[in-house]
KOLLUMMAR-381907 format. One line per 4 residues: number of its first residue (from 0); their letters; for each residue x, y, z of C-alpha. Coordinates in steps of 0.25 Angstrom, whole numbers. Example, Ala and Ser with C-alpha at 12.3 -4.5 7.8 and 13.67 -1.06 7.14 Angstrom:
0> as> 49:-18:31  55:-4:29
This chain:
0> mlpp> -49:-47:-61  -42:-59:-56  -27:-59:-59  -23:-68:-71
4> alvs> -15:-77:-61  -27:-81:-53  -37:-91:-58  -52:-92:-56
8> vyke> -63:-101:-61  -70:-90:-68  -56:-84:-74  -53:-97:-80
12> ykkd> -67:-99:-85  -66:-85:-91  -52:-88:-98  -58:-100:-104
16> tdsi> -70:-94:-110  -62:-82:-115  -52:-91:-121  -63:-99:-128
20> aswl> -69:-86:-133  -55:-80:-137  -51:-93:-145  -65:-93:-152
24> asta> -65:-79:-156  -50:-78:-160  -51:-91:-168  -63:-86:-175
28> recg> -57:-73:-179  -44:-81:-184  -54:-89:-193  -60:-76:-199
32> ytse> -71:-73:-188  -72:-57:-189  -71:-48:-177  -84:-42:-181
36> nlpa> -91:-55:-177  -85:-54:-163  -91:-45:-152  -84:-32:-150
40> pkpk> -74:-31:-139  -79:-27:-126  -72:-21:-114  -72:-29:-101
44> akhr> -82:-24:-91  -76:-19:-78  -82:-23:-65  -77:-18:-52
48> agkk> -80:-4:-49  -68:6:-48  -58:-5:-53  -47:1:-61
52> nkkk> -46:-4:-75  -33:-10:-80  -26:-2:-90  -27:-8:-104
56> apgd> -15:-11:-112  -14:-3:-125  -22:-11:-136  -30:-19:-127
60> kppy> -44:-22:-133  -57:-27:-126  -60:-42:-128  -70:-48:-138
64> iiei> -81:-54:-129  -85:-67:-136  -100:-71:-132  -102:-86:-129
68> kdfv> -112:-87:-140  -101:-83:-150  -93:-95:-146  -100:-105:-156
72> plae> -100:-96:-168  -85:-93:-166  -83:-108:-165  -91:-111:-177
76> fiss> -83:-100:-185  -70:-106:-181  -74:-120:-185  -78:-116:-199
80> ykkp> -65:-110:-202  -56:-120:-210  -44:-112:-214  -35:-117:-208
84> alsv> -41:-129:-200  -45:-125:-186  -39:-131:-174  -45:-128:-160
88> pkaf> -35:-129:-149  -36:-139:-137  -36:-127:-127  -49:-121:-133
92> fntl> -56:-134:-131  -50:-136:-117  -55:-122:-113  -68:-124:-119
96> hrvi> -71:-137:-112  -66:-131:-98  -77:-120:-100  -87:-130:-104
100> yvrs> -84:-138:-92  -84:-126:-82  -97:-120:-87  -104:-134:-87
104> dfkd> -99:-136:-73  -105:-123:-69  -119:-127:-75  -118:-141:-68
108> klfq> -116:-134:-55  -126:-124:-57  -137:-134:-59  -133:-145:-50
112> lkvk> -139:-138:-38  -152:-135:-45  -165:-144:-41  -169:-144:-56
116> kdaa> -161:-139:-68  -167:-129:-77  -165:-132:-92  -165:-117:-96
120> sdar> -155:-114:-86  -146:-126:-90  -147:-122:-104  -142:-108:-101
124> htyf> -130:-113:-93  -127:-123:-104  -126:-112:-115  -112:-108:-112
128> vsil> -107:-122:-112  -115:-126:-124  -108:-115:-132  -94:-120:-128
132> ikvs> -98:-134:-131  -103:-130:-145  -89:-123:-147  -82:-135:-143
136> eilk> -90:-144:-153  -88:-134:-164  -73:-133:-163  -70:-148:-158
140> pfsd> -67:-153:-172  -56:-143:-173  -49:-146:-160  -34:-148:-161
144> mpvs> -35:-159:-150  -32:-173:-154  -45:-181:-156  -47:-191:-144
148> gssd> -56:-202:-141  -60:-196:-127  -74:-197:-123  -83:-185:-120
152> tvdr> -82:-190:-105  -67:-188:-106  -68:-175:-112  -78:-170:-102
156> ltnk> -68:-175:-91  -56:-168:-98  -64:-155:-99  -68:-155:-84
160> feal> -54:-158:-80  -48:-147:-88  -59:-137:-83  -57:-141:-68
164> kvye> -42:-138:-70  -45:-124:-74  -57:-121:-66  -53:-128:-53
168> psqe> -38:-128:-55  -28:-135:-46  -15:-128:-41  -7:-136:-51
172> flna> -16:-131:-62  -14:-117:-58  1:-118:-58  1:-123:-72
176> adve> 0:-114:-84  -13:-107:-88  -24:-115:-94  -22:-116:-109
180> rpaq> -33:-109:-117  -35:-107:-132  -27:-96:-138  -33:-85:-147
184> agnd> -31:-88:-162  -21:-81:-171  -16:-68:-167  -29:-63:-161
188> ksty> -26:-53:-150  -40:-50:-147  -46:-53:-133  -59:-62:-133
192> eadp> -67:-65:-121  -80:-74:-119  -92:-66:-115  -93:-70:-100
196> sgsl> -107:-64:-98  -115:-72:-109  -126:-76:-100  -131:-76:-86
200> ddam> -127:-90:-85  -112:-87:-89  -112:-76:-78  -117:-86:-68
204> aayy> -106:-96:-72  -96:-84:-71  -101:-81:-57  -101:-96:-53
208> fmcr> -86:-97:-57  -83:-84:-50  -90:-89:-37  -82:-102:-38
212> dlne> -69:-94:-38  -73:-85:-27  -78:-96:-18  -65:-103:-19
216> irdf> -59:-90:-13  -69:-90:-2  -66:-104:1  -51:-101:2
220> iqsi> -54:-89:11  -62:-97:21  -51:-107:21  -40:-97:25
224> wqgi> -49:-91:36  -51:-104:43  -36:-102:46  -38:-90:55
228> fhde> -41:-100:66  -28:-105:74  -24:-119:71  -18:-129:81
232> kgmg> -5:-121:81  -11:-108:84  -9:-102:71  -20:-96:62
236> ddpa> -20:-88:49  -17:-74:50  -31:-66:48  -24:-54:41
240> vlav> -19:-64:30  -32:-71:29  -39:-57:27  -30:-52:16
244> vtni> -30:-65:9  -45:-66:10  -46:-51:4  -37:-55:-7
248> aief> -45:-67:-10  -58:-58:-11  -50:-49:-21  -47:-62:-29
252> gtsi> -62:-66:-28  -66:-52:-32  -56:-53:-44  -62:-66:-49
256> aeev> -76:-60:-48  -73:-47:-56  -71:-56:-68  -85:-61:-67
260> lpil> -93:-50:-61  -94:-42:-75  -101:-54:-81  -111:-54:-70
264> dkyg> -115:-39:-71  -122:-42:-84  -132:-50:-76  -134:-41:-64
268> gylv> -121:-44:-56  -115:-55:-47  -127:-56:-37  -137:-57:-49
272> vath> -129:-68:-55  -126:-75:-42  -141:-75:-39  -144:-81:-53
276> lvda> -133:-92:-50  -139:-95:-37  -153:-96:-43  -148:-105:-54
280> lysd> -142:-114:-43  -153:-114:-33  -166:-111:-40  -176:-122:-43
284> ekge> -183:-125:-56  -193:-113:-54  -181:-104:-52  -183:-101:-37
288> repl> -171:-103:-28  -172:-115:-19  -173:-114:-4  -160:-112:3
292> rkps> -153:-124:6  -143:-125:18  -130:-123:10  -136:-113:1
296> ydrf> -131:-100:8  -116:-104:7  -119:-109:-7  -125:-95:-11
300> nqfy> -113:-89:-5  -105:-96:-16  -111:-86:-25  -111:-74:-16
304> ihaa> -126:-72:-16  -127:-69:-1  -115:-60:1  -119:-51:-11
308> tylq> -134:-51:-7  -130:-46:8  -121:-35:2  -131:-31:-8
312> tltl> -142:-30:3  -132:-22:12  -131:-11:1  -146:-8:3
316> vgfd> -143:-5:18  -141:10:20  -127:14:26  -125:26:34
320> atka> -110:26:40  -114:36:51  -124:26:56  -117:13:53
324> ffpe> -120:7:67  -125:-6:70  -122:-14:83  -116:-28:83
328> rafg> -126:-39:79  -135:-29:72  -136:-38:60  -136:-51:67
332> vrdy> -127:-60:75  -117:-71:69  -117:-85:74  -102:-88:76
336> etdw> -104:-101:84  -111:-109:72  -103:-114:61  -106:-107:48
340> esks> -110:-120:41  -120:-123:52  -128:-110:50  -140:-109:42
344> deqk> -141:-101:29  -149:-91:36  -138:-89:47  -127:-88:37
348> amed> -135:-78:29  -137:-70:42  -123:-70:47  -117:-67:33
352> aiil> -126:-55:32  -122:-50:46  -107:-50:43  -109:-43:29
356> telw> -118:-33:35  -109:-29:46  -97:-29:37  -104:-21:26
360> fecl> -108:-9:36  -94:-9:42  -87:-8:28  -97:3:24
364> llrn> -91:11:36  -77:10:30  -80:21:21  -79:30:33
368> ipdy> -66:23:37  -57:25:25  -44:21:33  -49:7:37
372> pcrd> -36:-2:35  -41:-12:26  -51:-14:14  -55:-29:11
376> efir> -63:-33:-1  -76:-31:7  -73:-17:11  -69:-14:-3
380> gvme> -82:-20:-8  -90:-11:2  -82:1:-3  -85:-2:-17
384> yret> -99:-4:-14  -100:10:-8  -94:16:-21  -102:8:-31
388> kkip> -114:4:-23  -113:-10:-29  -108:-22:-21  -95:-28:-28
392> fslv> -93:-42:-29  -80:-41:-21  -88:-37:-9  -97:-49:-10
396> faaq> -86:-58:-11  -79:-51:1  -91:-52:9  -93:-67:6
400> vnld> -79:-70:10  -80:-62:23  -92:-70:26  -85:-83:23
404> ihnt> -74:-80:33  -84:-76:43  -91:-90:41  -77:-97:41
408> iggy> -71:-91:54  -84:-87:61  -83:-79:74  -68:-78:73
412> veks> -70:-66:64  -75:-58:76  -66:-64:87  -54:-61:79
416> vpll> -56:-46:78  -51:-43:93  -38:-51:90  -36:-43:77
420> ieri> -38:-30:85  -29:-35:96  -18:-37:85  -19:-23:80
424> eimn> -19:-18:94  -6:-25:96  0:-19:84  -5:-5:88
428> khln> 2:-7:101  15:-11:95  14:2:86  11:11:98
432> kaie> 23:5:105  32:7:93  28:22:91  30:25:106
436> sikn> 44:18:106  49:27:95  41:39:97  52:48:103
440> vksp> 64:41:97  70:48:85  76:39:74  82:43:61
444> hwsa> 75:31:55  61:34:60  55:47:57  44:55:62
448> rdqk> 36:51:50  39:37:53  34:39:67  21:46:62
452> wled> 18:34:52  20:24:64  10:32:72  0:33:61
456> tqag> 1:18:59  -2:17:74  -14:27:73  -20:18:62
460> fdwf> -20:6:72  -27:15:83  -37:19:73  -40:5:69
464> ladp> -40:0:83  -51:10:86  -60:3:76  -62:13:64
468> fhtl> -77:9:63  -79:11:78  -72:25:77  -81:28:65
472> rtlq> -94:24:72  -90:32:84  -88:44:76  -101:43:69
476> vkqm> -108:41:82  -102:54:87  -106:61:74  -120:57:76
480> gnak> -120:64:90  -117:51:98  -132:46:97  -134:36:108
484> efre> -140:26:98  -127:26:90  -118:26:102  -125:13:107
488> tlsk> -124:7:93  -110:10:92  -107:4:106  -113:-9:100
492> vdkw> -104:-9:87  -92:-18:89  -78:-13:85  -71:-20:73
496> rilk> -84:-25:67  -78:-25:53  -67:-34:57  -77:-43:64
500> rspi> -85:-44:51  -73:-46:41  -61:-55:45  -55:-50:32
504> iagm> -55:-35:36  -50:-39:50  -39:-47:44  -35:-36:35
508> vlyy> -35:-26:46  -25:-35:53  -17:-36:41  -17:-20:39
512> hrae> -12:-18:54  -2:-29:53  4:-22:40  4:-9:47
516> mhea> 12:-15:58  21:-22:49  24:-9:41  26:-1:54
520> glkl> 35:-12:60  44:-13:49  46:2:47  48:5:62
524> tnaw> 58:-7:65  66:-5:52  67:10:55  72:7:69
528> gsii> 79:-6:66  73:-12:78  71:-26:73  82:-28:62
532> lpah> 94:-23:70  91:-30:83  90:-43:75  105:-41:72
536> lyna> 109:-41:87  100:-52:90  106:-61:79  120:-58:85
540> ikqe> 115:-61:99  109:-74:94  121:-78:85  131:-76:97
544> gask> 123:-83:107  121:-70:115  107:-75:118  100:-88:116
548> yvwe> 86:-83:115  79:-82:102  73:-68:98  61:-74:91
552> dmet> 55:-61:86  68:-57:79  70:-71:73  56:-71:68
556> lwqi> 58:-58:61  71:-65:54  62:-75:49  51:-65:44
560> fgee> 60:-56:37  72:-65:34  86:-63:41  91:-56:28
564> qffa> 83:-44:32  89:-44:46  103:-47:42  110:-40:30
568> ggkp> 120:-50:25  114:-62:33  112:-65:48  126:-63:55
572> sdys> 131:-74:64  145:-69:69  151:-57:76  157:-51:63
576> dyak> 144:-50:56  134:-45:66  137:-30:66  140:-30:51
580> rfml> 126:-36:47  120:-26:57  127:-15:49  123:-20:36
584> qigi> 108:-21:41  108:-6:44  113:-2:31  128:-2:32
588> saat> 135:-6:19  143:-19:19  155:-11:13  156:-4:26
592> fhkd> 162:-17:32  174:-17:23  187:-15:30  191:-2:24
596> rllr> 178:4:27  178:0:42  191:8:43  184:21:40
600> gslg> 176:21:53  162:26:55  151:23:45  145:33:35
604> vedf> 133:34:26  141:28:15  142:15:23  127:12:22
608> tkkg> 120:6:11  110:13:2  99:4:6  101:7:21
612> arfl> 97:-2:32  91:-16:30  78:-18:38  66:-27:37
616> vsra> 58:-28:24  45:-34:24  44:-48:17  29:-48:17
620> sihr> 28:-47:1  13:-51:1  10:-40:11  17:-30:3
624> slqd> 9:-34:-9  -4:-33:-1  0:-21:7  -7:-10:-2
628> tyhr> -21:-17:0  -20:-23:14  -11:-13:21  -12:0:13
632> nqnr> -27:-2:11  -26:2:-3  -33:-5:-15  -36:-19:-18
636> msws> -25:-28:-22  -21:-28:-37  -20:-43:-40  -13:-45:-52
640> tesi> -4:-56:-58  8:-49:-53  3:-48:-38  -2:-63:-39
644> sail> 12:-67:-44  19:-59:-33  11:-67:-23  14:-80:-29
648> ssae> 29:-76:-30  29:-72:-15  23:-85:-12  34:-92:-19
652> seek> 25:-101:-26  27:-111:-15  14:-119:-19  19:-121:-33
656> ykgk> 34:-122:-31  38:-133:-21  46:-141:-30  61:-143:-29
660> gkdr> 73:-143:-39  69:-142:-54  54:-142:-51  55:-130:-42
664> etdt> 50:-117:-48  59:-105:-45  52:-94:-53  41:-86:-47
668> pnae> 27:-90:-53  20:-79:-61  6:-78:-58  2:-74:-72
672> edvr> 10:-84:-80  15:-95:-72  5:-99:-62  -10:-96:-60
676> vspi> -16:-97:-46  -30:-97:-40  -35:-86:-31  -34:-96:-20
680> gilk> -20:-100:-24  -15:-85:-23  -23:-83:-10  -16:-95:-3
684> hlkr> -2:-90:-7  -6:-76:-2  -11:-81:11  2:-90:13
688> rmtg> 11:-78:10  3:-68:19  4:-78:30  19:-79:29
692> evhe> 20:-63:30  11:-62:42  23:-63:52  30:-52:46
696> lawp> 18:-43:45  13:-46:59  27:-45:66  26:-35:77
700> ylqm> 38:-26:73  35:-15:82  34:-23:94  48:-29:90
704> haln> 53:-15:88  49:-11:102  54:-24:108  67:-22:101
708> lmll> 69:-8:105  67:-12:119  78:-23:117  87:-13:111
712> kvwr> 86:-4:123  90:-15:132  102:-18:123  105:-3:123
716> dece> 104:-2:139  113:-15:140  123:-11:130  125:4:132
720> pyfs> 136:2:142  144:-6:131  141:5:121  145:16:130
724> diyg> 159:9:131  160:7:116  154:21:111  155:30:123
728> enfk> 146:32:135  138:42:127  134:32:117  119:30:116
732> feew> 109:23:107  97:31:103  84:23:103  83:23:88
736> qlpf> 98:17:88  95:5:96  93:-5:85  107:0:79
740> mcgh> 113:-3:93  112:-18:89  124:-15:79  132:-10:90
744> ilge> 130:-22:99  133:-31:87  146:-23:85  150:-27:99
748> aegs> 145:-41:97  158:-48:102  157:-41:115  146:-42:126
752> lldl> 135:-33:120  129:-45:112  128:-54:124  122:-42:132
756> agae> 111:-40:121  109:-55:120  106:-56:135  93:-48:133
760> frfl> 86:-59:125  85:-67:138  77:-56:143  68:-55:130
764> hdan> 66:-70:132  61:-69:146  52:-58:142  46:-66:131
768> alav> 50:-55:121  58:-64:111  46:-67:103  36:-57:107
772> clrn> 35:-51:93  33:-65:87  22:-68:96  15:-55:93
776> mhcl> 17:-57:78  9:-70:79  -1:-63:88  -3:-52:77
780> sgsd> -3:-62:66  -15:-70:71  -7:-82:75  -5:-88:89
784> ftlp> 10:-90:92  19:-98:102  34:-98:101  38:-111:95
788> esvv> 45:-121:104  58:-119:96  58:-104:99  55:-107:114
792> eksn> 67:-116:114  76:-106:108  71:-95:117  75:-102:130
796> fnes> 88:-105:137  91:-118:143  92:-120:158  107:-118:158
800> eqse> 106:-106:150  95:-100:159  103:-103:172  116:-96:166
804> sdgd> 107:-83:164  101:-83:177  113:-76:184  112:-65:174
808> dsvl> 105:-53:181  103:-46:167  94:-57:162  79:-58:167
812> dlde> 74:-73:169  59:-72:171  58:-87:173  65:-84:186
816> iqip> 52:-79:191  46:-90:200  32:-90:206  34:-87:221
820> psse> 28:-96:231  13:-94:233  16:-89:247  22:-77:241
824> wplv> 9:-74:234  12:-59:231  24:-63:223  16:-74:216
828> stvh> 6:-64:211  17:-54:207  24:-65:198  11:-69:192
832> rfqr> 8:-55:188  22:-55:182  19:-67:174  7:-61:168
836> irmk> 14:-50:162  27:-57:158  23:-59:144  21:-45:142
840> iadl> 34:-40:147  41:-42:133  34:-29:128  40:-20:139
844> pfqt> 52:-12:137  64:-19:143  69:-7:151  56:-6:158
848> hrph> 53:-20:162  66:-26:164  69:-20:177  55:-24:182
852> lmgf> 57:-38:178  71:-39:185  65:-32:197  53:-42:197
856> iaai> 62:-54:196  70:-49:208  58:-46:216  52:-60:214
860> kard> 66:-66:218  66:-57:231  51:-59:234  50:-44:234
864> idaa> 35:-43:231  35:-27:231  46:-27:220  39:-38:212
868> eyhv> 26:-31:212  33:-18:208  40:-24:196  28:-33:191
872> kcle> 19:-20:192  28:-12:183  29:-24:173  14:-25:173
876> datr> 12:-10:171  22:-11:159  15:-23:152  1:-17:153
880> stie> 4:-8:141  11:-19:133  4:-29:124  13:-40:118
């Protein structure tokens, strides 16, 4: 059921009709109407198969169901009561008039498209409204509203305005208190509800209201998927965010439908009622459906006729998982060149059928792939069908939404899949490199169990990149004796077909693997301290002017996680605090720095805090709330008033509270009591907050871990002679201790070690490695990226500073490499070869490629072709296995 905080047309309509029934029944009982005259209480029907029933509180009783035909007798009984004099509240009439308006509006829309109105049909649709009008006439003399001289026209306009406020609410209206409805009379604690399934016409009205709500959600989904295309700034919406928001939108739509579907079951289910509704809209005076007009296909889709019919037809087709082979284009070919609106109804019907047919058979195969990393609402619907042999409406809605997205972004659905796979391959290579880099390194902070977990995570990437569907089909061909016909068919089946037929599943796959990398990255880098501890050394280098280059990767992480996570007690800016804040970060108690304690010598266990070291903690609160469903692949989200309130709180209610001073609200809104939101409103909040979390989730932590370890090794090699002088010639840093070496350098910050460490940033700049993770983060998040001009300016010396550094042989200036004259063509060719691989050098180990860079520069200056060829070949060989 839709959580109470979320509003919908049908939900408001149901609350209005129930409140009318409740007031009439409770007031009649207060006036002496006996309970025996009311229908016996009935338990509510359950709809979704397998859905867990909520636990009822002690004393909960089923509601009295008041039939519409009983409204008039109840009103007449109330009007005949004279002791004391009756007073009907204004809220009752306002509610009554809202329902009259919205049902009359439904009737008008139902008949405005018909060629000739049918008097009998008109009478059926007018029955409910006539009952309410009769109730109003009976009770009007007892109204507590002051008598006014307003005309019937003014009354009608007022009623229409009140109804529109409730059924087509503005954001201002949603932010206000809930709609006033009449309270039950006296101390009556019983629950009363209007019978929602009084007639087929009532069921049709309920289905119509439901479709209005669902179509608004569909319009929102189509609008956000238009943002997948890059704008003029090269930035597009993240496909993983769009997929998750879309799936949640389908969940919301399914929740809306669950309130209506039990009403429809009495008349044969949603497809039967939808067919009746379409017949009522499009049949002629003989009851025969009119010939299809041009807009009719899309109009019929507003009532989910076609999606439901396609799926019902597919259930009639036998499915054998061992022979689920059909080549590409077996069911037809989609035309991606022609705009959707320009296609004929026949083309639209054929292309929608192609998509649903291929996706249907792919999802049926998932029963044999239980470890597939995501389950969207379409997959869940297919799984439910396999259990119940009935097509749930959730599957129909999910199918229609998938078709809408296809028809919005066209061929981009298929074209984007290679890019998706490339992103997952990049993540996998970062995982492989991380595993290899620490495979033989023993660390007290990284156990064999941790290593096994990381290797299992990487194995999951390998498993997916092999395409589980292709693996299953290959296995089935082998089990069938490698029959030639099946091998030939298999060769014509493209990989990743399910991703090409569902952009929602494709986006959720990206979200899953990104979440895997986020979890692995934070766990590994926190265990090693490979990001947060070098940050302290970089800050000292920057503050003391030991380097004027900006480490854009590190500063971006400061923005993502907040500087308070990197620097316990705040970012230090002078010599006396660098080492102290570093020690606080690794868990040493602040009491340790007391003068009396410093006199006691080396540290003991008692000098560390109980909480231990302070490392990076995810700030992606929305991701954490969605993690069980969209990362752990567990059950559907449980959307309650509490979960919705949490999202509103995390969004800081920025749409509602933009005032200042006294007008500015400071309390977090409560989704149940203070504010109501439409499904579209919460989805907009969700999309905005998830987009804000993409940079944290997509950051290549493992790549930064590898780069930082390389940098730490260079610092160790440069600083070891100084450490030998201080601690003795046998002093060595183990590899797992390298991040902690930063504290030793900070402890000698007033000496030359800080300048020595800072000099390496010039080399990182020349190797284009200061923002390599930032560029990859944008690549993995779906957005193009170019360093802003301000960053470029900060990352470059001015001419005088460059000339001062030219004499330092320890600094490599790749800009010194000039193209030789054309007469020296062998050297020209060699330099061009070098320029082609220059951008890839950033991923190479410093110890490996630095000697070759220095040798190459020296060879070019000396015009030594043999030496230049040797060094560039070594660099080319090293970069072939590296992907940025």
